[in-house]
C-alpha positions as CSV (number, residue, x, y, z in Angstrom):
1,M,-34.9,-39.1,-0.3
2,R,-34.9,-35.4,-1.2
3,I,-38.7,-35.5,-1.5
4,S,-39.2,-37.0,2.0
5,V,-36.8,-34.5,3.6
6,A,-38.6,-31.6,1.8
7,L,-42.0,-33.1,3.0
8,L,-40.7,-33.4,6.6
9,I,-39.5,-29.7,6.6
10,C,-42.9,-28.6,5.2
11,L,-44.8,-30.5,7.9
12,L,-42.6,-29.1,10.6
13,L,-43.0,-25.5,9.3
14,A,-46.8,-26.0,8.9
15,G,-47.0,-27.3,12.4
16,C,-45.4,-24.2,14.0
17,K,-48.0,-22.0,15.7
18,K,-47.9,-18.5,14.3
19,Y,-49.4,-15.3,15.4
20,P,-52.2,-13.9,13.1
21,D,-50.1,-11.0,11.8
22,G,-46.7,-12.6,11.9
23,G,-44.0,-14.1,14.1
24,H,-44.2,-17.2,16.3
25,P,-43.5,-18.0,19.9
26,G,-40.7,-20.4,19.2
27,G,-37.1,-19.7,19.0
28,L,-33.9,-20.5,20.8
29,K,-34.9,-18.3,23.8
30,D,-38.1,-18.7,25.8
31,L,-40.8,-16.2,24.7
32,S,-40.9,-14.6,28.2
33,V,-37.2,-13.8,27.7
34,R,-37.5,-12.5,24.2
35,I,-40.4,-10.3,24.9
36,R,-38.6,-8.4,27.7
37,G,-37.5,-4.8,26.9
38,Q,-38.5,-1.2,26.5
39,Y,-41.3,-0.5,24.0
40,S,-42.5,2.6,22.2
41,I,-46.2,2.8,21.2
42,L,-46.5,3.4,17.5
43,T,-50.3,3.2,17.3
44,F,-53.1,3.0,19.8
45,T,-56.7,2.5,18.6
46,V,-60.0,2.2,20.4
47,D,-62.7,0.6,18.3
48,G,-60.6,1.5,15.2
49,F,-60.2,5.2,16.0
50,D,-56.7,6.6,16.5
51,S,-56.3,7.4,20.2
52,L,-52.5,8.0,20.3
53,P,-52.8,11.8,20.1
54,Q,-55.1,11.8,23.2
55,M,-52.7,9.4,24.9
56,K,-49.8,11.8,24.3
57,T,-51.6,14.5,26.3
58,D,-51.3,12.3,29.4
59,P,-48.6,13.8,31.7
60,D,-47.3,10.2,32.3
61,F,-46.5,9.8,28.6
62,C,-42.8,9.3,28.0
63,T,-41.1,10.4,24.8
64,A,-38.2,8.0,25.0
65,Y,-40.3,4.8,25.5
66,Q,-43.7,4.2,27.1
67,F,-43.3,1.0,29.0
68,E,-40.9,-1.8,29.9
69,L,-41.5,-5.5,30.4
70,A,-38.8,-6.2,32.9
71,F,-37.5,-9.0,35.0
72,D,-35.9,-8.6,38.4
73,E,-34.6,-11.5,40.6
74,I,-36.6,-10.2,43.6
75,L,-39.7,-8.5,42.1
76,G,-40.1,-10.9,39.2
77,K,-41.8,-9.8,35.9
78,T,-42.8,-6.1,36.3
79,V,-44.2,-3.4,34.0
80,N,-42.2,-0.2,34.4
81,S,-41.9,3.2,32.9
82,E,-39.5,6.0,33.7
83,C,-42.3,8.6,33.5
84,A,-45.4,6.8,34.9
85,T,-46.2,5.5,38.3
86,F,-47.4,2.0,37.6
87,G,-47.2,0.7,41.1
88,N,-47.2,-3.1,41.5
89,N,-48.0,-4.3,38.0
90,Y,-46.8,-7.6,36.7
91,W,-46.8,-9.4,33.4
92,G,-46.7,-13.0,32.1
93,I,-47.3,-15.1,29.0
94,T,-50.2,-17.6,28.9
95,D,-49.3,-21.3,28.7
96,D,-50.4,-21.4,25.1
97,K,-48.2,-18.4,24.3
98,T,-51.0,-16.5,22.6
99,Q,-51.6,-13.8,25.2
100,L,-49.7,-11.3,27.3
101,K,-51.2,-11.0,30.8
102,I,-50.8,-7.8,32.7
103,A,-51.9,-7.8,36.3
104,C,-52.8,-4.3,37.4
105,H,-53.1,-3.0,41.0
106,F,-54.9,-0.1,42.6
107,N,-52.2,2.5,42.1
108,S,-51.8,2.2,38.3
109,G,-51.2,5.6,37.0
110,S,-51.1,5.6,33.2
111,A,-54.6,5.7,31.8
112,G,-53.1,5.5,28.3
113,L,-51.5,2.1,28.8
114,Y,-54.5,0.7,30.7
115,P,-57.8,1.2,29.0
116,I,-59.7,1.7,32.3
117,E,-59.0,3.1,35.7
118,F,-58.4,0.5,38.3
119,N,-59.4,0.7,42.0
120,S,-58.6,-3.0,42.7
121,Y,-56.5,-5.9,41.4
122,S,-57.4,-6.9,37.8
123,V,-55.8,-8.9,35.0
124,I,-56.0,-7.9,31.3
125,L,-55.3,-10.5,28.7
126,W,-53.9,-9.0,25.5
127,D,-54.0,-11.2,22.4
128,I,-50.6,-11.3,20.7
129,L,-51.2,-10.5,17.1
130,R,-47.6,-10.1,16.0
131,F,-44.3,-10.7,17.7
132,K,-41.6,-10.5,15.1
133,N,-38.2,-8.7,15.0
134,N,-38.9,-5.6,17.1
135,E,-42.6,-5.5,16.6
136,L,-45.2,-6.4,19.2
137,W,-48.9,-6.0,18.3
138,L,-51.5,-6.5,20.9
139,K,-55.4,-6.5,21.1
140,T,-57.9,-6.8,23.8
141,N,-61.6,-6.3,24.3
142,L,-62.7,-4.6,27.5
143,N,-66.0,-3.1,28.6
144,G,-67.4,-3.5,25.1
145,K,-64.5,-1.8,23.4
146,E,-61.6,-3.1,21.3
147,Y,-58.1,-1.8,22.0
148,E,-55.1,-2.3,19.8
149,L,-51.5,-1.4,20.5
150,K,-48.7,-1.6,18.0
151,C,-45.4,-1.3,19.7
152,E,-41.7,-1.3,18.7
153,K,-39.0,-2.6,21.0
154,N,-36.3,-0.1,21.6
155,N,-32.7,-1.4,21.2
156,K,-30.6,-0.5,24.2
């Protein structure tokens, strides 16, 4: 009996989808609820090179936190910052819970958070590499370059 219970637990744990660098989308709360919050950017690399110092020279770079994945009853899921002018930018999670979608609009202001300047509506899919405890690691490929963000969720 003990062996069959142990085998069942192992099969259930092995069947859980995990992110490449740790964490999983499961939990008592929906991923789109758990991922909400204010984030500080710990590392930002472009093709493996540290680009955080350059990002910090942007006048829109906040020292308290860099962006917030928020939810509002009227506006829905929005990307906000107390320092930057993001305009009408929205976020979501793909159905398979492996990517963070950020829909960007014309008046996006922070070149550091968005790897390219936008003059129209665009959607960037960030692969979720790790979502565990307060860590959120993301990666995307855009215009032939690889961008990686390692963020830490701020506790309010």
